[in-house]
N, C-alpha and C positions, 0 to 999 in steps of 0.2 A: 135300528136294532143293535144292541151292544156287541162289539166285536168279540168273538171266541178267543180265549186266551190259552196259553200253555198250561198243562197240568201242574199245579202248585202242590205244596205239601198237603194242604187239606183235601185237595181233589185226589191225590194219590192214596190217602187213607180211605177215602169214600169208595174209590174204585177197587181197592184191595178187599174192602169190606164187602162190596157187591159180588166180587168173584167168589168170596168165601161163602157168601149166601146162596149162590147158584149151586155151588158144590155141595154144601150141606143139604140143600133141597133134594139132591139125588139120593141122599141117605134117607131123608124123610119119605120120599116116594117108595122106596124099597120097604121101609117099615110099615107104611100105611097101606100097602098091598096085602099085608096080613089081614086086614079087615074088609078091603074093597077091591074087587076085580080092577086091574089096571085101567082098562079103557073106561069103565064107569067112574073110577076115581078121577081120570082126566076130565070127563064130562062135568062131574060135580065141581071140580075146580074152575073150569071155564065159566059155568053158571054162576058160581058164588062170586068170582072176580068181576063178572059183568055188573052185578048189583053194587059192589064196593066202588067200581069206577063211576057208575051212575050217581051214587050218593056223593062221591068226591066232586063230581061236576056240578051237582046241585048246590053243594055247600059253597063252591067257589063261583057260582053264577055263570058257569060255562055252558054254551049251547052246543047242540049237535052240529058240527060244521062239516057239511058234505056237499061240495059243489057238484053241479051236474056232471054226470059221466063217471063219478067216483063209485057209486054203489055196486056196479057190476064187478069192478076190480076189488072192491072190499070183500064181496062174497067169495070171489076166487081165492083172495088171501085167506079168508077164514077157513076155507076148504083145505088149503095146503097146510094151514095151521093145525087143523084136526088130524091130518094125515101124519104131520111131524110128531104130534104127541101120542097118537096111537103107537107109532114106532118106539118112541122113547120109553113110555110107561111099560110096554110089553118087553122091551129089551132089558130094562132094570129088573123086571120080575124073573126074567129067564137067566141073565148072567150077572156078573158082579158089578157093583158101582164102579170100581176101577176101570173095568174093560169097557162098560157102556159109556163112561165119560170120555175115555180116550177116543172112541169112535165118534160120539156125538159132537165133541167139540172141535172135530176137524172141519166144521162148517167153514171157517174162513179159507181153508185150502180150496174147497169146491167153489166157493163164492169168487175168490180171486181168479181161478181158472176161467169161470164164466164171464166174469167182468172184462177180462182181457179181450174178449170178442165182441161185447155188447155195449160197454160203458166207455165213453170218451174219457181220456185222461186216466184210465185204469189199467194201462199195458203192464205186462210182466217185465219188470226190470231184472237184471242179473241177480240182485239181492232177493227180490221176491220169487223169482224162479228157483233159487236155491231153497227158499222156504218151502216151496211147493214140493220140491223133491224130497226134502227131509220129512214133511208131513205125511207124504204117501208112504215113504219108507217105514215110518213108525206104524202106519196102519197095517201094512203088509207083516211087519214083525209080530205085532199083537195078534193078528189073525192066525199066523203060523204056530205061534207058541200056545200049546195047551198044557204046559207043565204044572199050572197051579191046581188042576183037578176041579176047579170050582166054576170056571166059566163055560159058557154055551156058545158054540160057533154060531148057531142060529140066532141067539141073543146079540152076539157082536154084530153080525150082518144086519140085523134089524136096526140096531143103533146107528150103523153106517147109513142105512136108507133114510133114517129120520134126520141125520145131518144134511143130507141132499135136500129134504123137504125144507128144513130151516134155511138153507141157502136160497132156495127158490122163493121163500117168503121175502127174504131180505132184498133179493134182486127185484122182486115184484114192486116193493115199496119204492125202490130207487127209480124204476123205469116208468111207472104209471102215475096218473093223477093223485094216487094215495100220497105222494110226496108233498102234496100241497096242504094236506089237512093236519090239524093239530094232533098231538100225540094221543090224547084220550080218544079221539075218534078213530085213530088208527088201531088203537087197542080193542075198541069195541067191535070193529069190523073183523078182528080176529077172534074175539071171544064169543060173540053172539052166534055166528054160523057154526063155529066149532063146538059150542055147548050142544046145539041142536043135533049136529051130526054125530058127536060122541055118545050122547045119550041114546040116540036112535039105534046106533049099531052095537052098543054095548052088549045087548042080549046075544049077539052072534059069537061073542068071545067066551061065552060061559056064564056061570052064575054071577050076578052083579055083586052080591054080598057074600063074604067068606065068613069071618067071625069077628065083627066089629067090636072093639073095646074102646074105653076112653082114650088111650094112646093113639089109636087110629083116627078117631074124631079130631083129637088135637093136631095130628099131623095133617089132616085135610084143611083144618082152619088156618094153620101156618102157611100152607101152600097158597090158600086163597088170599089172605090178607097180606102176608109178608113178602111173597114172591110174585105171584101172578098179577097183582094189582099195584100195591104201593111200592114194591121193589122195582118194578119195571118203570113206574112213573118216576122214580128217583133216577133211573138210568137215562131216561129222556131228558131230565132236568140237566144232568152232567153233560149230555150231549150238547145241550144248548149253551152251556157255560164254557166248556172246554173245547179245543180243537179235536176233530173227529179222529185224527190220527193218534193223538195222545191218548184218547179214551180207548181206542182199539187196541193199543199196545199192551194193555193189561189183560187181553182176552186169554193169553197163554196160562194165566194163573188158575183158571177154573178147573181144568183138568187136573192140575197139580194138587189143589186143595181137595179134589174128589177123591183122588187116590189115597191121599193121607187120611181123610175121614173115613173112607171105606175100611182102611186098615185099623185105625184107632177105635172106631165105633162098632163096626160090624165084624171085626176080626177077620177081614179077608186077607188071604195070602197074597203077598206082593214080592214075587221073585225078582231077580236081576233082569229078566226078560221084560217084565212089565214096566219096571222103572227105565229101561233102555228104550222101549217103545214110547213111553211118556216124554222122555227127554227129547226124542226126535220130533214128536208132535208139537211139544211146547216150543221148541226152537223154531220149527217151521211156521208156527202161528206168529210168533215174535217177528221173524224176518219178513213174512208177508205184510205185516202192519208197518214196516219201515219204508220210507220214501227215498 
């Protein structure tokens, strides 16, 4: 197996682009919610992405790689994945993209805290502990600040709950036999159960359709093809080529881009308090990913 290398200029451009893609996707989810109920939208996204990944595997001649004992963990992973995206899509519908992104992208903060206790070699160093404190301070600041008049405290809290689900999925992949399977199989284990769960529970959250128009269908297609399938496959490729620490160090860019896109595209108000909370969270994520 080829040794992973430090992030070079090409890798940096790709990782910045991926961070921007994830951030822009938050805006797309917000816009698409005008045509589809958030949970139903998330279910359609998982279902569509499942078919894209299966087509990708067929074209590349890849087989479903699932060693014994993996399926149970895959189903658990998919269930947590469904929970994560129920929270994220509802949060974006209730609050601003800026606020939901700041909350949701605190995932590395909670992951590092859990990893300190359960993952060998992932102890909290003074630098990472400082990052943890900064990230938590940013969350508290954002939650206490209601000056923009656009955000919903409930939406903010739901986004925070989603970040905990995301951290649980990441931890599960690290701690269980899922770590041994190829990226495409890991994605299918998340997409297939989540599509079933999300589409099954969608009626419990209200009408599944709102007022779908071509822009909403385009937004859903973008999520399926560019983000939930090919986007994450590209990220897995980057993880194989470059050192994990180098890849992870770009994670702080996604909430930064999301706040900027929310302001530029959706006209969200972003006062000094939001930028301050964002700065604390971004700095925390950056420090947490330093060794």
